[in-house]
C-alpha positions in Angstrom: 62.8 64.4 102.3 64.1 67.4 100.2 63.9 69.7 103.2 66.1 67.4 105.1 68.7 67.5 102.2 68.4 71.3 102.2 68.9 71.4 106.0 71.8 69.0 105.7 73.5 71.1 103.1 72.8 74.2 105.2 74.4 72.6 108.2 77.4 71.6 106.1 77.7 75.2 104.8 77.7 76.5 108.4 80.3 73.9 109.4 82.5 74.8 106.4 82.1 78.5 107.1 83.1 78.1 110.7 86.2 76.1 109.9 87.3 78.4 107.1 86.7 81.5 109.2 88.8 80.0 112.0 91.5 79.1 109.6 91.5 82.6 108.1 91.7 84.2 111.6 94.6 81.9 112.4 96.4 82.7 109.2 95.9 86.4 109.8 97.2 86.2 113.3 100.2 84.2 112.2 100.9 86.8 109.5 100.7 89.6 112.0 103.0 87.6 114.3 105.6 87.1 111.6 105.5 90.8 110.6 105.9 91.8 114.3 108.9 89.5 114.7 110.5 91.0 111.6 110.1 94.5 113.0 111.4 93.4 116.4 114.4 91.8 114.8 115.1 95.0 112.9 114.7 97.1 116.1 117.2 94.8 117.9 119.7 95.1 115.0 119.3 98.9 114.9 120.1 99.0 118.7 123.2 96.9 118.2 124.3 99.1 115.4 123.8 102.2 117.6 125.8 100.7 120.4 128.6 99.8 118.1 128.5 103.3 116.5 128.7 105.0 120.0 131.6 102.8 121.0 133.4 103.5 117.8 132.9 107.2 118.0 134.0 107.2 121.6 137.2 105.4 120.5 137.8 107.9 117.7 137.2 110.7 120.3 139.8 109.2 122.6 142.2 108.9 119.6 141.8 112.6 118.9 142.7 113.5 122.5 145.7 111.1 122.2 146.9 112.8 119.0 146.6 116.2 120.5 148.4 115.1 123.7 151.1 113.4 121.7 151.6 116.6 119.6 151.9 118.8 122.7 154.3 116.4 124.3 156.5 116.0 121.2 156.7 119.8 120.6 157.7 120.3 124.3 160.3 117.6 124.2 161.8 119.1 121.0 161.9 122.6 122.6 163.6 121.2 125.8 166.1 119.2 123.7 166.9 122.2 121.6 167.3 124.4 124.7 169.5 121.9 126.4 171.7 121.7 123.3 171.7 125.4 122.9 170.2 125.2 119.4 168.0 128.1 118.2 166.5 129.3 115.0 165.3 127.8 111.9 166.2 124.1 112.6 164.1 124.1 115.8 161.2 125.7 114.0 161.5 123.0 111.2 161.4 120.2 113.8 158.3 121.8 115.4 156.7 122.2 112.0 157.3 118.5 111.2 155.8 117.4 114.5 152.7 119.6 113.9 152.4 118.3 110.3 152.5 114.7 111.5 149.8 115.4 114.1 147.7 117.1 111.5 148.0 114.1 109.1 147.2 111.7 112.0 144.1 113.9 112.8 143.0 113.9 109.2 143.4 110.2 108.9 141.4 109.8 112.2 138.6 111.9 110.8 138.5 110.0 107.5 138.4 106.7 109.4 135.6 108.0 111.6 133.6 109.2 108.6 134.0 105.8 106.8 133.0 104.0 110.0 129.8 106.1 110.3 129.0 105.6 106.6 129.4 101.8 107.2 127.0 102.0 110.2 124.5 104.0 108.0 124.8 101.2 105.4 124.2 98.6 108.0 121.1 100.5 109.3 119.7 100.7 105.8 120.4 97.1 105.0 118.6 96.0 108.2 115.6 98.2 107.5 115.4 96.9 104.0 115.6 93.3 105.2 112.8 94.0 107.6 110.7 95.6 104.9 111.3 92.6 102.6 110.3 90.2 105.4 106.9 91.8 105.8 104.1 89.6 104.5 101.5 91.6 102.7 99.5 88.7 101.3 95.8 89.2 101.4 94.1 86.6 103.5 90.3 86.8 102.8 87.7 86.4 105.5 85.0 84.1 104.4 81.4 85.4 104.2 78.5 83.2 105.4 76.3 84.3 102.4 78.6 82.7 99.9 78.6 79.4 101.7 74.8 79.4 101.9 74.5 80.4 98.2 76.8 77.5 97.3 74.7 75.1 99.4 71.6 76.4 97.7 73.1 76.0 94.3 74.3 72.5 95.1 70.8 71.7 96.4 69.1 73.2 93.3 71.4 71.4 90.8 71.1 68.2 92.7 67.3 68.3 92.5 67.5 69.2 88.8 69.7 66.2 88.1 67.4 63.9 90.0 64.4 65.0 87.8 62.1 65.9 90.7 62.0 69.6 90.1 58.4 70.7 90.6 56.6 72.1 87.7 56.1 75.8 87.9 52.5 76.9 88.6 52.6 79.6 85.9 52.7 79.2 82.2 56.2 80.7 81.9 59.1 78.5 83.0 60.8 79.5 86.3 64.5 80.5 86.0 67.1 78.5 87.9 67.9 81.6 90.1 64.2 82.0 91.0 64.0 78.3 91.8 67.1 78.6 93.9 65.8 81.5 96.0 62.4 80.0 96.4 64.0 76.8 97.8 66.4 78.8 100.0 63.4 80.7 101.4 61.3 77.6 101.9 64.3 75.9 103.6 64.9 78.9 105.8 61.1 78.9 106.7 61.3 75.2 107.5 64.4 75.7 109.7 62.7 78.5 111.6 59.7 76.2 112.3 62.0 73.5 113.8 
């Protein structure tokens, strides 16, 4: 009868091991999936930031061309107006200087705006990367080992037999330790299962 109990506990240990191993594999696969989704989300965000940065830099490039064109046009109009009016000298030079100064100020403002926009994009990139890193799940998910389940079943069997008072008397004059008793019963149960 005790062999049947040992076999039953062994079968329960195998069943629990199989269920826990499947659960651990599922948890590990889900963890890998969540981590991959966080990385894909970050990559998508990085691509959107890159597209926005390219469009913004293109707009600032077009603005630079517009500032230069407007400067050339304004200087030419001032020269034509001065020539038509017959004005020469310092006043014409002062008008041209003011036009060039305005163009230079507009260009400097454009460059500052472009620099700030690129700093903002860099901050968005870093924020997205940090969010993706924080979303990664590094929780350790242990994989069960069959030996621990069999040891638990053997211990349960040994303590159950001791509580029932039907532990066999050792054949030697020294008392058998509980671990020796456990291993002897596990080996005898394994031998019995092999004979089935």
